[in-house]
C-alpha positions as CSV (number, residue, x, y, z in Angstrom):
1,M,0.0,0.0,0.0
2,Q,1.3,3.4,-1.0
3,R,1.9,6.0,1.8
4,P,-0.6,8.9,1.6
5,S,0.7,12.3,0.5
6,V,0.6,15.7,2.0
7,Y,-0.4,18.3,-0.6
8,T,0.2,22.0,-0.4
9,V,-2.2,23.8,-2.8
10,H,-3.0,27.4,-3.7
11,Y,-6.7,27.8,-4.6
12,R,-9.3,30.2,-5.9
13,L,-12.9,29.5,-5.2
14,K,-15.3,31.1,-7.7
15,N,-19.0,31.4,-7.9
16,K,-20.9,30.2,-11.0
17,I,-20.4,33.5,-12.8
18,G,-16.6,33.5,-12.2
19,E,-16.3,36.0,-9.3
20,I,-13.7,35.0,-6.7
21,V,-15.4,34.1,-3.5
22,D,-12.3,32.9,-1.5
23,T,-8.6,32.5,-2.3
24,S,-5.3,31.6,-0.7
25,E,-3.4,34.0,-2.9
26,G,-1.5,36.4,-0.7
27,A,-1.9,34.1,2.2
28,E,-0.8,30.7,3.4
29,P,-1.7,27.9,0.9
30,L,-4.0,25.0,1.9
31,Q,-2.1,22.0,3.2
32,F,-3.8,18.6,3.8
33,L,-3.2,14.9,4.3
34,W,-4.8,13.1,1.4
35,G,-7.5,10.7,2.4
36,S,-7.9,12.1,6.0
37,G,-11.0,14.2,5.4
38,N,-9.2,17.4,6.1
39,V,-10.7,19.0,3.0
40,I,-13.8,18.3,0.9
41,R,-13.8,15.1,-1.1
42,G,-13.9,16.9,-4.4
43,I,-10.5,18.6,-3.8
44,E,-9.0,15.3,-2.6
45,E,-10.2,13.5,-5.8
46,A,-9.0,16.4,-8.0
47,V,-5.4,16.2,-6.8
48,K,-5.2,12.4,-6.6
49,D,-2.2,11.2,-8.7
50,R,-1.3,14.8,-9.6
51,G,2.1,16.4,-9.0
52,I,3.9,19.6,-8.2
53,G,3.2,22.4,-10.7
54,D,-0.1,20.9,-11.9
55,C,-2.9,23.5,-12.3
56,L,-6.4,22.3,-12.3
57,E,-9.9,23.8,-13.0
58,V,-12.3,21.7,-10.9
59,T,-16.1,21.8,-10.7
60,I,-17.3,20.1,-7.5
61,P,-20.9,19.1,-7.0
62,P,-22.6,19.6,-3.6
63,E,-22.3,15.8,-2.8
64,M,-18.5,16.0,-3.0
65,A,-18.3,19.3,-1.1
66,Y,-20.6,20.4,1.8
67,G,-23.6,18.3,0.8
68,E,-27.1,19.5,0.0
69,T,-28.9,21.9,2.2
70,N,-30.5,20.0,5.1
71,P,-33.9,21.5,6.1
72,D,-33.6,19.9,9.5
73,L,-30.7,22.2,10.3
74,V,-32.9,25.3,9.9
75,R,-34.7,25.9,13.2
76,K,-36.8,28.5,15.0
77,V,-35.6,29.5,18.4
78,P,-37.0,32.0,21.0
79,R,-35.4,35.5,20.7
80,S,-34.7,35.1,24.5
81,A,-31.9,32.7,23.5
82,F,-30.1,35.8,22.3
83,A,-31.1,38.0,25.3
84,D,-27.5,39.2,25.9
85,V,-26.9,40.2,22.2
86,E,-27.5,43.8,21.2
87,G,-28.4,44.6,17.6
88,L,-29.5,41.1,16.6
89,K,-29.9,40.9,12.8
90,P,-30.0,38.5,9.9
91,G,-26.5,37.4,8.8
92,M,-25.0,37.3,12.3
93,K,-23.2,34.0,13.2
94,F,-23.0,32.3,16.5
95,Q,-21.3,29.2,17.9
96,T,-23.6,26.9,19.8
97,N,-22.7,24.2,22.2
98,S,-25.9,22.3,22.1
99,G,-24.8,18.8,21.2
100,E,-21.7,16.7,21.0
101,E,-19.7,19.3,19.2
102,A,-19.8,23.1,18.7
103,Q,-21.8,24.2,15.7
104,I,-22.0,27.6,13.8
105,V,-25.4,28.9,13.2
106,Q,-26.4,31.9,11.1
107,I,-29.5,34.0,11.7
108,V,-31.6,34.0,8.6
109,A,-34.7,35.8,9.8
110,I,-36.2,37.5,12.9
111,D,-40.0,37.6,13.3
112,G,-41.0,39.2,16.6
113,N,-39.9,36.9,19.4
114,V,-38.8,34.1,17.0
115,V,-35.4,33.8,15.5
116,K,-34.8,31.5,12.5
117,V,-31.3,30.1,12.5
118,D,-29.5,27.9,9.9
119,A,-26.8,25.4,10.9
120,N,-26.0,24.3,7.3
121,H,-22.5,25.1,6.0
122,P,-22.8,28.4,4.1
123,L,-21.7,26.5,0.9
124,A,-24.1,23.6,1.4
125,G,-26.2,23.0,-1.8
126,F,-23.8,24.9,-4.1
127,T,-21.6,23.6,-6.9
128,L,-18.1,24.9,-6.2
129,Y,-15.7,26.1,-8.9
130,F,-12.0,25.9,-7.9
131,D,-8.7,26.8,-9.6
132,L,-6.0,24.7,-7.9
133,E,-2.3,24.8,-8.2
134,I,-0.3,22.1,-6.5
135,I,2.8,23.8,-5.1
136,D,4.1,20.9,-3.0
137,K,3.5,17.2,-2.6
138,R,5.4,14.8,-0.3
139,P,4.9,11.5,1.4
140,A,3.2,11.8,4.8
141,T,5.4,11.0,7.9
142,D,4.4,8.3,10.4
143,D,3.4,11.1,12.9
144,E,1.2,12.8,10.3
145,M,-0.5,9.5,9.4
146,A,-1.1,8.8,13.1
147,A,-2.4,12.4,13.8
148,G,-4.5,12.5,10.6
149,H,-3.3,15.9,9.5
150,P,0.0,17.6,8.3
151,M,2.6,18.7,10.7
152,E,5.6,21.0,10.4
153,V,8.5,18.9,9.1
């Protein structure tokens, strides 16, 4: 069995009309251990068997990214749950601790004493368009394989 690779990738995420939504340009590139689930499956599949210097244009459907929007993750909660928040308005994001792990929710609507929140990933339900450039690829170390993510080497 071949040892998994650690990839270092610069990326540009674009919307469907080509506008840049997010980029690593001018910042640290994305680094991940292939096969560990550190990044969306569509990126892992795109770089598989590719090498340093490869540039890719990739279209990633929701099922290989953040999934479809789950209506069960949109809930109505009493405004009193935000009693200590001034200036509550749609678009605000909060971290909740109601469950096994922390979750980010975004306020999507306020109707009187009811606040509608959405815990879906902001990119759930969207096809993603990436430009990727592989700037480094190396075999993972034993420590990285045990940890499930890249480490400084």
